[in-house]
C-alpha positions in Angstrom: 115.2 122.1 68.5 118.6 122.5 70.3 118.0 126.3 70.5 114.5 125.8 71.9 115.9 123.5 74.6 118.6 126.0 75.5 116.1 128.8 75.6 113.8 126.8 77.9 116.7 125.9 80.2 117.7 129.6 80.5 114.1 130.5 81.3 114.0 127.8 84.0 117.2 129.0 85.5 115.8 132.6 85.5 112.7 131.5 87.4 114.6 129.3 90.0 115.0 132.3 92.3 111.3 133.0 92.2 110.0 129.4 92.5 108.5 128.5 95.9 110.3 125.9 97.9 108.6 123.0 99.8 108.0 125.3 102.7 105.1 126.8 100.8 103.9 124.0 98.5 103.3 120.3 98.9 106.5 118.2 99.0 107.1 116.3 95.7 109.1 113.1 95.8 109.4 110.8 92.7 111.1 107.6 91.8 114.1 107.5 89.6 112.1 105.4 87.2 108.5 106.0 86.2 107.7 102.3 86.3 109.3 101.5 89.7 106.2 100.9 91.9 106.3 99.7 95.5 103.4 98.9 97.8 105.6 98.9 100.9 104.6 101.1 103.8 108.2 101.5 104.7 108.9 103.4 101.5 110.4 106.9 101.9 108.5 108.1 98.8 105.5 110.2 99.8 103.6 109.4 96.6 104.3 105.7 97.0 102.9 105.7 100.5 99.8 107.7 99.6 99.0 106.9 96.0 99.6 103.2 95.6 99.2 101.3 92.3 99.3 97.6 91.5 102.7 95.9 91.6 101.4 92.9 89.6 98.6 94.0 87.2 96.8 91.0 85.7 96.8 90.1 82.0 93.4 91.2 80.7 93.9 90.1 77.1 91.6 87.1 77.7 88.7 89.5 78.3 88.6 90.6 74.6 85.1 90.1 73.2 83.6 88.6 76.4 80.7 90.9 75.7 79.4 92.8 72.7 80.7 96.3 72.2 77.9 98.9 72.7 76.5 100.4 69.5 77.7 104.0 69.4 74.9 106.5 69.5 74.9 110.3 69.3 75.8 111.8 72.7 75.8 115.3 74.1 79.1 117.3 74.2 79.1 117.0 78.0 77.7 114.5 80.5 78.5 113.5 84.1 76.8 111.2 86.6 78.3 113.4 89.3 75.9 116.1 88.1 73.0 114.6 86.3 69.6 116.4 86.5 71.2 118.5 89.3 72.0 115.4 91.5 75.1 113.4 92.2 74.7 109.7 91.3 78.2 108.8 92.5 79.4 107.9 96.0 82.2 109.7 97.9 85.7 108.8 96.9 87.5 106.5 99.3 91.2 105.9 100.0 92.7 102.5 99.2 95.6 103.3 101.5 98.9 101.3 101.3 97.3 98.4 99.5 97.2 98.0 95.7 93.5 97.2 95.7 92.3 99.8 93.2 90.7 96.9 91.3 88.4 96.2 94.2 87.6 99.9 94.8 86.8 100.3 91.1 84.4 97.4 91.1 82.6 98.5 94.3 82.6 102.2 93.3 80.9 101.5 90.0 78.4 99.0 91.6 77.5 101.6 94.2 76.6 104.1 91.5 74.7 101.5 89.5 72.6 100.8 92.6 71.8 104.5 93.0 70.8 104.7 89.4 68.7 101.5 89.3 67.0 102.4 92.6 66.4 106.0 91.3 67.7 107.4 94.5 70.5 109.9 94.2 70.4 110.9 97.9 71.3 107.3 98.9 74.9 106.4 99.3 75.3 102.6 99.5 78.7 101.7 101.0 79.9 98.3 99.9 82.9 96.4 101.4 86.1 96.2 99.5 87.6 94.2 102.4 85.1 91.5 101.7 86.5 91.0 98.2 90.1 91.0 99.5 89.4 88.6 102.4 86.6 86.3 101.1 87.2 86.3 97.3 91.1 86.0 97.2 90.9 84.5 93.7 90.2 88.0 92.4 93.5 89.5 93.6 95.4 90.9 96.6 97.2 94.1 97.7 99.7 93.5 94.9 97.1 93.8 92.3 93.9 92.2 91.0 91.2 91.9 88.4 87.9 93.9 88.6 86.3 91.5 86.1 87.3 88.5 88.2 86.0 90.2 91.3 82.6 90.6 89.7 82.7 87.1 88.5 83.4 85.7 92.0 80.8 88.0 93.6 78.2 86.3 91.4 79.5 82.8 91.7 77.8 80.5 94.3 80.7 78.0 94.4 83.2 77.9 97.3 85.5 80.1 95.2 82.7 82.7 95.3 82.1 82.2 99.1 79.1 80.0 98.2 76.8 83.0 97.6 76.0 85.7 95.1 76.5 89.1 96.5 78.7 91.6 98.4 78.2 92.9 101.9 78.1 96.4 103.5 81.2 98.3 104.6 79.7 98.3 108.1 79.7 94.5 108.1 83.4 94.3 107.2 85.4 97.5 107.3 88.4 98.1 105.1 91.8 97.6 106.6 94.1 97.7 103.5 95.3 94.2 104.4 94.7 91.0 102.4 95.6 88.8 105.4 92.4 89.7 107.2 90.4 86.4 107.5 87.0 86.2 105.9 85.6 85.1 109.2 86.1 88.7 110.5 82.9 89.8 108.8 79.7 90.4 110.9 77.8 87.4 112.1 74.6 88.3 110.2 76.5 88.9 106.9 74.2 86.7 104.8 71.3 89.0 105.5 73.4 91.9 104.1 74.3 90.4 100.8 73.5 92.6 97.8 73.3 90.4 94.7 75.0 91.1 91.5 72.7 90.8 88.5 75.2 90.7 85.7 78.6 92.1 84.4 80.3 92.7 81.1 83.6 93.6 79.5 84.8 94.7 76.1 88.1 96.1 74.8 88.4 99.6 73.5 91.1 100.4 71.0 91.1 104.2 71.7 89.6 105.1 68.4 87.0 107.8 68.0 84.4 105.1 67.4 85.2 103.3 70.5 85.3 106.5 72.6 81.8 107.1 71.3 80.8 103.5 72.4 82.2 104.2 75.9 80.2 107.4 76.1 77.1 105.6 74.9 77.5 102.9 77.6 78.2 105.5 80.4 75.1 107.6 79.5 72.7 104.6 78.9 73.7 102.2 81.7 76.0 104.1 84.2 79.7 104.6 85.1 82.2 102.0 83.9 85.5 100.6 85.2 88.6 101.4 83.1 92.4 101.1 83.5 95.3 103.6 83.2 99.0 103.8 83.6 99.2 106.0 86.7 102.6 107.6 86.5 104.4 109.6 89.1 103.6 112.7 87.1 99.9 112.0 87.4 100.2 111.5 91.2 102.0 114.8 91.5 99.5 116.6 89.2 96.5 115.4 91.1 98.1 116.2 94.5 98.6 119.8 93.4 95.6 120.4 91.1 92.2 120.9 92.7 90.6 122.7 89.8 87.5 120.8 88.5 87.9 122.4 85.1 91.5 121.4 84.6 92.5 118.2 82.8 95.6 116.0 82.7 97.0 116.3 79.2 98.2 113.5 76.8 101.9 114.2 77.2 103.4 111.0 75.9 102.5 107.4 75.1 102.9 104.8 77.9 102.8 101.1 78.0 100.4 98.8 79.8 98.5 99.9 82.9 98.8 99.6 86.7 95.7 101.3 88.1 91.9 101.0 88.0 89.5 104.0 88.0 85.9 104.8 87.1 84.6 106.8 84.2 81.6 108.9 85.2 81.4 111.3 82.3 83.1 113.4 79.7 83.5 116.8 78.1 84.1 117.3 74.3 86.3 120.3 73.6 87.7 120.9 70.1 90.4 123.2 71.6 91.9 120.1 73.2 94.3 118.1 71.0 92.4 114.8 71.4 89.0 116.4 71.4 88.1 116.5 75.1 88.5 114.7 78.4 87.0 112.0 80.6 85.7 112.7 84.1 87.2 110.1 86.5 86.6 109.0 90.0 89.7 107.7 91.8 90.5 105.8 95.0 93.2 107.9 96.5 91.0 109.8 98.9 89.0 113.1 98.6 92.2 115.2 99.1 93.6 114.1 95.7 92.3 115.9 92.7 89.0 117.6 93.3 87.1 115.6 96.0 88.8 112.5 94.7 87.9 113.1 91.1 90.0 114.3 88.1 89.7 114.9 84.4 92.0 113.3 81.8 92.4 113.9 78.1 91.1 111.3 75.8 93.7 108.6 75.1 96.0 109.8 77.8 97.7 107.1 79.9 95.7 104.4 78.0 92.5 105.6 79.7 90.4 104.4 76.8 92.8 101.8 75.3 91.9 99.0 77.6 89.1 96.7 78.9 85.9 98.5 79.8 84.1 96.6 82.6 80.6 97.2 84.0 78.5 95.5 86.7 74.7 95.5 86.7 72.1 95.4 89.5 68.5 94.4 89.6 66.5 96.8 91.8 64.0 94.0 92.6 66.7 91.8 94.0 67.3 93.5 97.4 65.0 95.5 99.7 66.8 98.5 101.1 65.5 99.7 104.5 65.0 103.4 104.9 68.0 105.4 106.0 67.1 106.8 109.4 68.4 110.2 110.5 67.3 111.4 113.9 68.8 114.8 113.7 71.6 113.9 116.1 71.4 114.0 119.9 69.5 116.8 121.6 69.9 119.0 124.6 67.0 121.0 126.1 66.2 123.1 129.1 63.6 121.7 131.5 60.2 122.8 130.6 61.2 124.1 127.1 59.9 122.4 123.9 62.3 120.2 122.1 61.9 120.0 118.3 62.9 116.7 116.6 63.8 116.6 112.9 64.1 113.5 110.7 64.0 115.4 107.4 67.4 114.0 106.3 66.1 110.4 106.4 65.9 108.7 103.0 63.4 106.2 101.6 65.4 104.1 99.2 62.8 101.6 97.9 59.8 103.9 98.3 58.7 107.1 100.0 58.7 107.0 103.8 55.0 106.9 104.8 55.3 106.8 108.6 57.6 108.4 111.2 57.1 107.1 114.7 58.9 108.7 117.7 59.2 107.2 121.1 60.4 110.0 123.4 61.6 107.7 126.1 59.4 109.1 128.9 56.2 107.2 128.1 55.0 109.6 125.4 55.1 109.2 121.6 54.7 111.3 118.5 54.8 111.1 114.7 55.7 113.1 111.7 58.9 114.0 109.8 59.3 116.8 112.4 57.6 116.8 115.8 58.1 118.4 119.3 57.9 117.3 122.9 58.3 118.9 126.3 60.0 116.9 129.1 58.8 117.5 132.7 61.7 115.9 134.5 65.5 116.3 134.3 67.4 113.3 133.0 68.9 111.6 130.0 66.2 110.0 127.7 66.6 107.5 124.9 64.5 108.5 121.9 63.6 105.9 119.2 62.6 106.7 115.7 61.0 104.0 113.5 60.5 104.6 109.8 58.2 102.6 107.5 58.1 103.2 103.7 55.1 102.6 101.4 56.4 99.0 100.7 56.5 98.2 104.4 60.3 98.3 104.7 61.2 99.4 108.3 64.3 100.7 110.0 64.9 102.0 113.6 67.5 104.2 115.2 68.0 105.7 118.6 69.4 109.0 119.9 69.7 110.7 123.3 68.1 113.8 124.8 69.6 115.6 127.9 67.0 117.6 129.9 68.6 120.0 132.4 67.8 123.1 134.3 71.0 124.8 133.1 74.0 123.8 131.0 77.7 124.2 131.1 79.9 123.9 128.0 82.5 121.0 127.8 85.8 121.5 129.6 88.8 122.7 127.7 90.1 119.7 125.7 93.7 118.3 125.5 95.7 117.0 122.6 98.7 114.6 122.7 100.8 112.9 120.1 104.0 113.0 118.0 105.5 116.5 117.8 108.6 116.0 115.6 108.0 114.0 112.5 108.4 113.4 108.8 106.0 114.5 106.1 104.0 111.7 104.4 104.1 109.4 107.4 100.9 109.0 109.4 101.1 109.9 113.1 98.4 109.2 115.8 97.0 112.0 117.9 94.6 111.7 120.9 92.0 114.3 121.9 90.0 114.2 125.1 87.7 116.2 127.4 84.8 115.8 129.8 81.4 117.5 130.1 80.2 118.4 133.6 76.6 117.5 132.5 77.7 114.2 131.0 76.4 115.3 127.5 77.6 113.8 124.3 80.5 115.8 122.8 81.8 116.5 119.3 85.4 117.3 118.4 86.7 119.8 115.9 90.4 119.4 115.0 92.5 122.2 113.4 95.6 120.7 111.9 96.9 124.2 111.0 97.5 123.3 107.4 94.4 124.9 105.7 92.4 121.7 105.6 88.6 121.9 106.1 87.3 121.7 109.7 84.3 119.7 110.6 82.6 118.3 113.8 83.4 114.7 114.6 81.0 112.7 116.9 79.1 112.2 119.0 81.3 110.7 121.7 80.6 110.0 125.3 81.9 112.5 127.9 85.5 111.5 128.6 85.8 109.3 125.6 89.0 109.8 123.8 89.2 110.5 120.0 92.2 109.1 118.2 93.1 110.1 114.7 96.0 109.4 112.3 97.2 112.3 110.2 99.8 113.0 107.5 101.2 116.4 106.8 102.2 117.0 103.2 104.4 120.1 103.6 107.3 120.4 106.0 107.2 123.2 108.5 105.9 124.2 112.0 102.2 123.7 112.9 100.1 124.4 116.0 97.6 121.5 116.4 94.6 122.3 118.5 91.0 121.1 119.1 87.8 122.3 120.6 84.5 120.6 121.5 80.8 121.2 121.7 78.0 119.4 123.5 74.4 118.4 122.7 73.2 121.9 123.5 75.6 123.4 120.9 77.7 125.1 123.6 81.4 125.1 122.7 84.5 124.7 124.8 87.6 127.0 124.4 90.3 125.8 122.0 92.9 123.5 123.6 96.4 124.7 124.2 98.2 124.2 120.9 100.5 121.3 120.4 103.6 122.4 118.5 104.3 120.0 115.7 107.4 120.2 113.5 107.4 118.2 110.2 110.6 117.7 108.4 111.5 116.1 105.1 113.5 112.9 105.0 115.7 112.6 102.0 115.0 109.3 100.1 117.8 106.8 99.8 119.9 106.9 96.6 118.5 110.3 95.5 120.8 112.5 93.4 121.5 116.2 94.3 119.6 117.2 91.2 116.5 115.3 92.2 116.8 116.7 95.7 116.9 120.2 94.2 113.8 119.4 92.1 112.0 118.2 95.1 112.6 121.5 96.8 111.3 123.3 93.7 108.3 121.3 92.5 107.1 123.7 89.9 110.6 123.6 88.3 110.3 119.8 88.5 107.0 119.9 86.6 108.6 122.0 83.9 111.5 119.6 83.6 109.2 116.6 83.2 107.3 118.4 80.5 110.5 119.2 78.7 111.9 115.7 79.2 108.8 113.9 77.9 
């Protein structure tokens, strides 16, 4: 064994010269102790700031046998609700921010998927409010930690502890702020009309055996994704921050004690070439940039992933009538006398198929159909209203704008302002602005110069400023720039680049050896593998 260690150390030293420094790979900063977790936003540790866990995980031992364990059935070697019958039955991964509220995100994430499954509508993405649980059901937990089972219990309770009602509201009614001091009164005034009732919930404890793994698979396949718990170590945070491969999996390196994080099991893959026989497919709450689109795979038994309480909510599709999701196709720009084609094909009928599309073109004329067209005879800005009705008479309405002009000019060259020197891992705010000579709506595309995907953000009014917070994960020099487009699709030039320099701040009390490892993250990973 001693010779093996010496050999490995020599190999590591040999590769030091060839390993990339943090100028070419994401900065890695770790705690001195694996179980030293801190929810403070003032922490110097990048992973503590971005990938927060619970400081005070609750005792779940009392949940043993609250429900019957599912009877294990034969299951396929591979299954995932993220790709079932060619459709995705999960919702996009969210970011819990600097609050240890994974327990609330786990509960809402699973319930959102269960709603999609029970409503038999994979294209629908219900967005439920985690802030409502933090602010209105404080008995379930806080930013220091909480209990998913207790959250579901209080959602269903109609006592004062459960906010005197059964249900949870939409994200749009109370947006997440990563703060458990936000008062419950901050929710929208018509919140009671937006309560989605909880039908039931259950919990049982898995011992990690092959039989209990099979029971988990049976429950996931027959009823939907489930809530589970893990011990999220610094090594897992690092691994997911670097690894974007949907076929890779986190290995069972060593045994850990207890848990500090809540995630969602959406599926599995059996593989006899893996030591423990396969891996779970997991949805996390550390944003879409961690893992692959916010998901990751983890070997059976690793980090106590299946040696814990398995919790599941249930939803009755007859308990709530979802209005159709209206998509007008965005705002439109058209030249006077030319035909404008309107498209509502991205609209979704949740409860039933949409049976009627009614368009009010804003000039005294109307039309119908999933797509339709209209020719305006006078210049101006018109408000178009689309009203959808499904076959069960659920209705929804949305408006958009149409600019009718003889000619069009693209938006003016935009400007960008904000912090230029900074430290990686810390969010900085940047402002983007421009005007459009035709007063059209505008969209912004921001290039952070770090290889991240670019997309159009909007619409915004002409002259309306866009403010965004952004964290760089690698130190170096960047040229931040932005361009815009209008309702006609005409684009502005790129802005003058804003030079941004991100440096690395050395955490307090860090040893020279740890500092060296931070500058050579691949070597640090090898060291952790050897150490554990």
